[in-house]
N, CA, C and O atoms as a Maestro MAE file, in Angstrom:
{
 s_m_m2io_version
 :::
 2.0.0
}

f_m_ct {
 s_m_title
 :::
 protein
 m_atom[196] {
  # First column is atom index #
  i_m_mmod_type
  r_m_x_coord
  r_m_y_coord
  r_m_z_coord
  i_m_residue_number
  s_m_chain_name
  s_m_pdb_residue_name
  s_m_pdb_atom_name
  i_m_atomic_number
  :::
  1 25 -35.574 27.206 -61.331 1 A "UNK " " N  " 7
  2 3 -36.704 28.051 -61.634 1 A "UNK " " CA " 6
  3 2 -37.185 28.677 -60.337 1 A "UNK " " C  " 6
  4 15 -37.302 27.996 -59.318 1 A "UNK " " O  " 8
  5 25 -37.455 29.937 -60.374 2 A "UNK " " N  " 7
  6 3 -37.976 30.662 -59.225 2 A "UNK " " CA " 6
  7 2 -39.401 31.085 -59.534 2 A "UNK " " C  " 6
  8 15 -39.688 31.596 -60.616 2 A "UNK " " O  " 8
  9 25 -40.293 30.868 -58.569 3 A "UNK " " N  " 7
  10 3 -41.700 31.182 -58.783 3 A "UNK " " CA " 6
  11 2 -42.206 32.013 -57.616 3 A "UNK " " C  " 6
  12 15 -41.968 31.666 -56.459 3 A "UNK " " O  " 8
  13 25 -42.893 33.094 -57.904 4 A "UNK " " N  " 7
  14 3 -43.534 33.881 -56.859 4 A "UNK " " CA " 6
  15 2 -44.875 33.254 -56.513 4 A "UNK " " C  " 6
  16 15 -45.605 32.813 -57.400 4 A "UNK " " O  " 8
  17 25 -45.197 33.213 -55.241 5 A "UNK " " N  " 7
  18 3 -46.444 32.592 -54.797 5 A "UNK " " CA " 6
  19 2 -47.222 33.580 -53.948 5 A "UNK " " C  " 6
  20 15 -46.660 34.259 -53.089 5 A "UNK " " O  " 8
  21 25 -48.509 33.649 -54.198 6 A "UNK " " N  " 7
  22 3 -49.380 34.479 -53.377 6 A "UNK " " CA " 6
  23 2 -50.413 33.571 -52.730 6 A "UNK " " C  " 6
  24 15 -51.175 32.899 -53.425 6 A "UNK " " O  " 8
  25 25 -50.442 33.550 -51.423 7 A "UNK " " N  " 7
  26 3 -51.396 32.710 -50.698 7 A "UNK " " CA " 6
  27 2 -52.613 33.541 -50.333 7 A "UNK " " C  " 6
  28 15 -52.499 34.663 -49.838 7 A "UNK " " O  " 8
  29 25 -53.775 32.967 -50.587 8 A "UNK " " N  " 7
  30 3 -55.019 33.624 -50.218 8 A "UNK " " CA " 6
  31 2 -55.810 32.674 -49.341 8 A "UNK " " C  " 6
  32 15 -55.461 31.499 -49.227 8 A "UNK " " O  " 8
  33 25 -56.846 33.156 -48.735 9 A "UNK " " N  " 7
  34 3 -57.670 32.318 -47.873 9 A "UNK " " CA " 6
  35 2 -58.329 31.187 -48.642 9 A "UNK " " C  " 6
  36 15 -58.575 31.293 -49.844 9 A "UNK " " O  " 8
  37 25 -58.608 30.109 -47.937 10 A "UNK " " N  " 7
  38 3 -59.273 28.954 -48.548 10 A "UNK " " CA " 6
  39 2 -60.735 29.298 -48.774 10 A "UNK " " C  " 6
  40 15 -61.399 29.864 -47.905 10 A "UNK " " O  " 8
  41 25 -61.217 28.950 -49.944 11 A "UNK " " N  " 7
  42 3 -62.634 29.161 -50.231 11 A "UNK " " CA " 6
  43 2 -63.099 28.135 -51.240 11 A "UNK " " C  " 6
  44 15 -62.299 27.549 -51.969 11 A "UNK " " O  " 8
  45 25 -64.368 27.932 -51.271 12 A "UNK " " N  " 7
  46 3 -64.975 26.987 -52.200 12 A "UNK " " CA " 6
  47 2 -64.951 27.595 -53.593 12 A "UNK " " C  " 6
  48 15 -65.365 28.739 -53.779 12 A "UNK " " O  " 8
  49 25 -64.473 26.842 -54.569 13 A "UNK " " N  " 7
  50 3 -64.403 27.330 -55.948 13 A "UNK " " CA " 6
  51 2 -65.611 26.838 -56.728 13 A "UNK " " C  " 6
  52 15 -65.463 26.124 -57.720 13 A "UNK " " O  " 8
  53 25 -66.775 27.206 -56.295 14 A "UNK " " N  " 7
  54 3 -67.992 26.767 -56.961 14 A "UNK " " CA " 6
  55 2 -68.856 25.965 -56.011 14 A "UNK " " C  " 6
  56 15 -68.744 26.094 -54.792 14 A "UNK " " O  " 8
  57 25 -69.713 25.141 -56.573 15 A "UNK " " N  " 7
  58 3 -70.635 24.362 -55.755 15 A "UNK " " CA " 6
  59 2 -70.106 22.996 -55.377 15 A "UNK " " C  " 6
  60 15 -70.756 22.281 -54.615 15 A "UNK " " O  " 8
  61 25 -68.957 22.614 -55.879 16 A "UNK " " N  " 7
  62 3 -68.398 21.312 -55.550 16 A "UNK " " CA " 6
  63 2 -67.796 21.351 -54.157 16 A "UNK " " C  " 6
  64 15 -67.366 22.403 -53.684 16 A "UNK " " O  " 8
  65 25 -67.768 20.182 -53.496 17 A "UNK " " N  " 7
  66 3 -67.175 20.137 -52.161 17 A "UNK " " CA " 6
  67 2 -65.674 20.391 -52.257 17 A "UNK " " C  " 6
  68 15 -65.036 20.028 -53.246 17 A "UNK " " O  " 8
  69 25 -65.128 21.002 -51.245 18 A "UNK " " N  " 7
  70 3 -63.710 21.335 -51.219 18 A "UNK " " CA " 6
  71 2 -62.932 20.153 -50.669 18 A "UNK " " C  " 6
  72 15 -63.241 19.648 -49.590 18 A "UNK " " O  " 8
  73 25 -61.932 19.713 -51.404 19 A "UNK " " N  " 7
  74 3 -61.063 18.609 -50.995 19 A "UNK " " CA " 6
  75 2 -59.796 19.213 -50.408 19 A "UNK " " C  " 6
  76 15 -59.192 20.094 -51.019 19 A "UNK " " O  " 8
  77 25 -59.387 18.752 -49.233 20 A "UNK " " N  " 7
  78 3 -58.184 19.281 -48.592 20 A "UNK " " CA " 6
  79 2 -56.939 19.097 -49.451 20 A "UNK " " C  " 6
  80 15 -55.947 19.798 -49.252 20 A "UNK " " O  " 8
  81 25 -56.974 18.168 -50.400 21 A "UNK " " N  " 7
  82 3 -55.806 17.895 -51.232 21 A "UNK " " CA " 6
  83 2 -55.928 18.534 -52.613 21 A "UNK " " C  " 6
  84 15 -55.239 18.126 -53.548 21 A "UNK " " O  " 8
  85 25 -56.773 19.504 -52.742 22 A "UNK " " N  " 7
  86 3 -57.005 20.146 -54.035 22 A "UNK " " CA " 6
  87 2 -56.317 21.510 -54.074 22 A "UNK " " C  " 6
  88 15 -56.443 22.308 -53.146 22 A "UNK " " O  " 8
  89 25 -55.593 21.763 -55.153 23 A "UNK " " N  " 7
  90 3 -54.928 23.051 -55.343 23 A "UNK " " CA " 6
  91 2 -55.313 23.570 -56.722 23 A "UNK " " C  " 6
  92 15 -55.286 22.821 -57.698 23 A "UNK " " O  " 8
  93 25 -55.668 24.832 -56.806 24 A "UNK " " N  " 7
  94 3 -55.982 25.455 -58.082 24 A "UNK " " CA " 6
  95 2 -54.799 26.316 -58.495 24 A "UNK " " C  " 6
  96 15 -54.369 27.191 -57.743 24 A "UNK " " O  " 8
  97 25 -54.276 26.073 -59.680 25 A "UNK " " N  " 7
  98 3 -53.155 26.853 -60.194 25 A "UNK " " CA " 6
  99 2 -53.648 27.766 -61.306 25 A "UNK " " C  " 6
  100 15 -54.449 27.360 -62.148 25 A "UNK " " O  " 8
  101 25 -53.168 28.988 -61.303 26 A "UNK " " N  " 7
  102 3 -53.462 29.894 -62.412 26 A "UNK " " CA " 6
  103 2 -52.146 30.416 -62.975 26 A "UNK " " C  " 6
  104 15 -51.179 30.631 -62.244 26 A "UNK " " O  " 8
  105 25 -52.131 30.608 -64.258 27 A "UNK " " N  " 7
  106 3 -50.956 31.127 -64.946 27 A "UNK " " CA " 6
  107 2 -51.396 32.383 -65.676 27 A "UNK " " C  " 6
  108 15 -51.870 32.319 -66.810 27 A "UNK " " O  " 8
  109 25 -51.238 33.515 -65.029 28 A "UNK " " N  " 7
  110 3 -51.765 34.771 -65.546 28 A "UNK " " CA " 6
  111 2 -51.085 35.262 -66.814 28 A "UNK " " C  " 6
  112 15 -51.686 36.009 -67.586 28 A "UNK " " O  " 8
  113 25 -49.857 34.859 -67.038 29 A "UNK " " N  " 7
  114 3 -49.124 35.360 -68.193 29 A "UNK " " CA " 6
  115 2 -49.196 34.445 -69.409 29 A "UNK " " C  " 6
  116 15 -48.604 34.746 -70.446 29 A "UNK " " O  " 8
  117 25 -49.910 33.339 -69.293 30 A "UNK " " N  " 7
  118 3 -50.016 32.408 -70.410 30 A "UNK " " CA " 6
  119 2 -48.778 31.536 -70.540 30 A "UNK " " C  " 6
  120 15 -47.889 31.599 -69.691 30 A "UNK " " O  " 8
  121 25 -48.707 30.727 -71.585 31 A "UNK " " N  " 7
  122 3 -47.556 29.837 -71.784 31 A "UNK " " CA " 6
  123 2 -46.262 30.637 -71.937 31 A "UNK " " C  " 6
  124 15 -46.246 31.727 -72.508 31 A "UNK " " O  " 8
  125 25 -45.201 30.072 -71.420 32 A "UNK " " N  " 7
  126 3 -43.883 30.696 -71.497 32 A "UNK " " CA " 6
  127 2 -42.900 29.653 -72.002 32 A "UNK " " C  " 6
  128 15 -42.857 28.539 -71.481 32 A "UNK " " O  " 8
  129 25 -42.117 30.000 -73.003 33 A "UNK " " N  " 7
  130 3 -41.171 29.043 -73.599 33 A "UNK " " CA " 6
  131 2 -40.211 28.441 -72.589 33 A "UNK " " C  " 6
  132 15 -39.853 27.268 -72.700 33 A "UNK " " O  " 8
  133 25 -39.795 29.215 -71.617 34 A "UNK " " N  " 7
  134 3 -38.798 28.733 -70.657 34 A "UNK " " CA " 6
  135 2 -39.407 27.899 -69.545 34 A "UNK " " C  " 6
  136 15 -38.831 26.882 -69.161 34 A "UNK " " O  " 8
  137 25 -40.557 28.301 -69.016 35 A "UNK " " N  " 7
  138 3 -41.062 27.687 -67.794 35 A "UNK " " CA " 6
  139 2 -42.188 26.680 -67.968 35 A "UNK " " C  " 6
  140 15 -42.311 25.763 -67.155 35 A "UNK " " O  " 8
  141 25 -43.008 26.817 -68.992 36 A "UNK " " N  " 7
  142 3 -44.176 25.954 -69.123 36 A "UNK " " CA " 6
  143 2 -43.805 24.481 -69.180 36 A "UNK " " C  " 6
  144 15 -44.419 23.673 -68.483 36 A "UNK " " O  " 8
  145 25 -42.829 24.112 -69.982 37 A "UNK " " N  " 7
  146 3 -42.465 22.693 -70.094 37 A "UNK " " CA " 6
  147 2 -41.917 22.158 -68.776 37 A "UNK " " C  " 6
  148 15 -42.163 21.002 -68.432 37 A "UNK " " O  " 8
  149 25 -41.185 22.973 -68.038 38 A "UNK " " N  " 7
  150 3 -40.650 22.535 -66.745 38 A "UNK " " CA " 6
  151 2 -41.779 22.336 -65.731 38 A "UNK " " C  " 6
  152 15 -41.774 21.358 -64.984 38 A "UNK " " O  " 8
  153 25 -42.730 23.242 -65.701 39 A "UNK " " N  " 7
  154 3 -43.870 23.115 -64.791 39 A "UNK " " CA " 6
  155 2 -44.678 21.876 -65.131 39 A "UNK " " C  " 6
  156 15 -45.036 21.113 -64.234 39 A "UNK " " O  " 8
  157 25 -44.973 21.659 -66.411 40 A "UNK " " N  " 7
  158 3 -45.734 20.479 -66.824 40 A "UNK " " CA " 6
  159 2 -44.989 19.195 -66.498 40 A "UNK " " C  " 6
  160 15 -45.611 18.197 -66.132 40 A "UNK " " O  " 8
  161 25 -43.686 19.202 -66.622 41 A "UNK " " N  " 7
  162 3 -42.874 18.035 -66.297 41 A "UNK " " CA " 6
  163 2 -42.968 17.693 -64.809 41 A "UNK " " C  " 6
  164 15 -43.122 16.527 -64.446 41 A "UNK " " O  " 8
  165 25 -42.877 18.700 -63.960 42 A "UNK " " N  " 7
  166 3 -42.983 18.469 -62.511 42 A "UNK " " CA " 6
  167 2 -44.376 17.961 -62.153 42 A "UNK " " C  " 6
  168 15 -44.507 17.034 -61.353 42 A "UNK " " O  " 8
  169 25 -45.409 18.551 -62.732 43 A "UNK " " N  " 7
  170 3 -46.771 18.084 -62.461 43 A "UNK " " CA " 6
  171 2 -46.944 16.636 -62.896 43 A "UNK " " C  " 6
  172 15 -47.570 15.850 -62.184 43 A "UNK " " O  " 8
  173 25 -46.407 16.277 -64.036 44 A "UNK " " N  " 7
  174 3 -46.477 14.902 -64.531 44 A "UNK " " CA " 6
  175 2 -45.715 13.947 -63.617 44 A "UNK " " C  " 6
  176 15 -46.173 12.836 -63.349 44 A "UNK " " O  " 8
  177 25 -44.568 14.380 -63.148 45 A "UNK " " N  " 7
  178 3 -43.737 13.562 -62.255 45 A "UNK " " CA " 6
  179 2 -44.500 13.172 -60.989 45 A "UNK " " C  " 6
  180 15 -44.294 12.087 -60.446 45 A "UNK " " O  " 8
  181 25 -45.380 14.058 -60.522 46 A "UNK " " N  " 7
  182 3 -46.162 13.801 -59.313 46 A "UNK " " CA " 6
  183 2 -47.582 13.326 -59.632 46 A "UNK " " C  " 6
  184 15 -48.460 13.349 -58.769 46 A "UNK " " O  " 8
  185 25 -47.799 12.896 -60.881 47 A "UNK " " N  " 7
  186 3 -49.091 12.351 -61.316 47 A "UNK " " CA " 6
  187 2 -50.257 13.307 -61.083 47 A "UNK " " C  " 6
  188 15 -51.348 12.891 -60.693 47 A "UNK " " O  " 8
  189 25 -50.015 14.583 -61.325 48 A "UNK " " N  " 7
  190 3 -51.077 15.575 -61.211 48 A "UNK " " CA " 6
  191 2 -51.871 15.542 -62.509 48 A "UNK " " C  " 6
  192 15 -51.306 15.726 -63.587 48 A "UNK " " O  " 8
  193 25 -53.184 15.307 -62.414 49 A "UNK " " N  " 7
  194 3 -53.985 15.233 -63.654 49 A "UNK " " CA " 6
  195 2 -54.125 16.588 -64.339 49 A "UNK " " C  " 6
  196 15 -54.767 16.688 -65.385 49 A "UNK " " O  " 8
  :::
 }
 m_bond[195] {
  # First column is bond index #
  i_m_from
  i_m_to
  i_m_order
  :::
  1 1 2 1
  2 2 3 1
  3 3 4 2
  4 3 5 1
  5 5 6 1
  6 6 7 1
  7 7 8 2
  8 7 9 1
  9 9 10 1
  10 10 11 1
  11 11 12 2
  12 11 13 1
  13 13 14 1
  14 14 15 1
  15 15 16 2
  16 15 17 1
  17 17 18 1
  18 18 19 1
  19 19 20 2
  20 19 21 1
  21 21 22 1
  22 22 23 1
  23 23 24 2
  24 23 25 1
  25 25 26 1
  26 26 27 1
  27 27 28 2
  28 27 29 1
  29 29 30 1
  30 30 31 1
  31 31 32 2
  32 31 33 1
  33 33 34 1
  34 34 35 1
  35 35 36 2
  36 35 37 1
  37 37 38 1
  38 38 39 1
  39 39 40 2
  40 39 41 1
  41 41 42 1
  42 42 43 1
  43 43 44 2
  44 43 45 1
  45 45 46 1
  46 46 47 1
  47 47 48 2
  48 47 49 1
  49 49 50 1
  50 50 51 1
  51 51 52 2
  52 51 53 1
  53 53 54 1
  54 54 55 1
  55 55 56 2
  56 55 57 1
  57 57 58 1
  58 58 59 1
  59 59 60 2
  60 59 61 1
  61 61 62 1
  62 62 63 1
  63 63 64 2
  64 63 65 1
  65 65 66 1
  66 66 67 1
  67 67 68 2
  68 67 69 1
  69 69 70 1
  70 70 71 1
  71 71 72 2
  72 71 73 1
  73 73 74 1
  74 74 75 1
  75 75 76 2
  76 75 77 1
  77 77 78 1
  78 78 79 1
  79 79 80 2
  80 79 81 1
  81 81 82 1
  82 82 83 1
  83 83 84 2
  84 83 85 1
  85 85 86 1
  86 86 87 1
  87 87 88 2
  88 87 89 1
  89 89 90 1
  90 90 91 1
  91 91 92 2
  92 91 93 1
  93 93 94 1
  94 94 95 1
  95 95 96 2
  96 95 97 1
  97 97 98 1
  98 98 99 1
  99 99 100 2
  100 99 101 1
  101 101 102 1
  102 102 103 1
  103 103 104 2
  104 103 105 1
  105 105 106 1
  106 106 107 1
  107 107 108 2
  108 107 109 1
  109 109 110 1
  110 110 111 1
  111 111 112 2
  112 111 113 1
  113 113 114 1
  114 114 115 1
  115 115 116 2
  116 115 117 1
  117 117 118 1
  118 118 119 1
  119 119 120 2
  120 119 121 1
  121 121 122 1
  122 122 123 1
  123 123 124 2
  124 123 125 1
  125 125 126 1
  126 126 127 1
  127 127 128 2
  128 127 129 1
  129 129 130 1
  130 130 131 1
  131 131 132 2
  132 131 133 1
  133 133 134 1
  134 134 135 1
  135 135 136 2
  136 135 137 1
  137 137 138 1
  138 138 139 1
  139 139 140 2
  140 139 141 1
  141 141 142 1
  142 142 143 1
  143 143 144 2
  144 143 145 1
  145 145 146 1
  146 146 147 1
  147 147 148 2
  148 147 149 1
  149 149 150 1
  150 150 151 1
  151 151 152 2
  152 151 153 1
  153 153 154 1
  154 154 155 1
  155 155 156 2
  156 155 157 1
  157 157 158 1
  158 158 159 1
  159 159 160 2
  160 159 161 1
  161 161 162 1
  162 162 163 1
  163 163 164 2
  164 163 165 1
  165 165 166 1
  166 166 167 1
  167 167 168 2
  168 167 169 1
  169 169 170 1
  170 170 171 1
  171 171 172 2
  172 171 173 1
  173 173 174 1
  174 174 175 1
  175 175 176 2
  176 175 177 1
  177 177 178 1
  178 178 179 1
  179 179 180 2
  180 179 181 1
  181 181 182 1
  182 182 183 1
  183 183 184 2
  184 183 185 1
  185 185 186 1
  186 186 187 1
  187 187 188 2
  188 187 189 1
  189 189 190 1
  190 190 191 1
  191 191 192 2
  192 191 193 1
  193 193 194 1
  194 194 195 1
  195 195 196 2
  :::
 }
}
């Protein structure tokens, strides 16, 4: 699977404190039959809540 990544500057996502180990993922195109299950599987493998 190939994924395009766009890096932007670090900023606070609201009023909560920013954790150095926190990543926010967005999926602009919605669920995809080919990739969604693979992405969820990888996140689960690394115990991402």
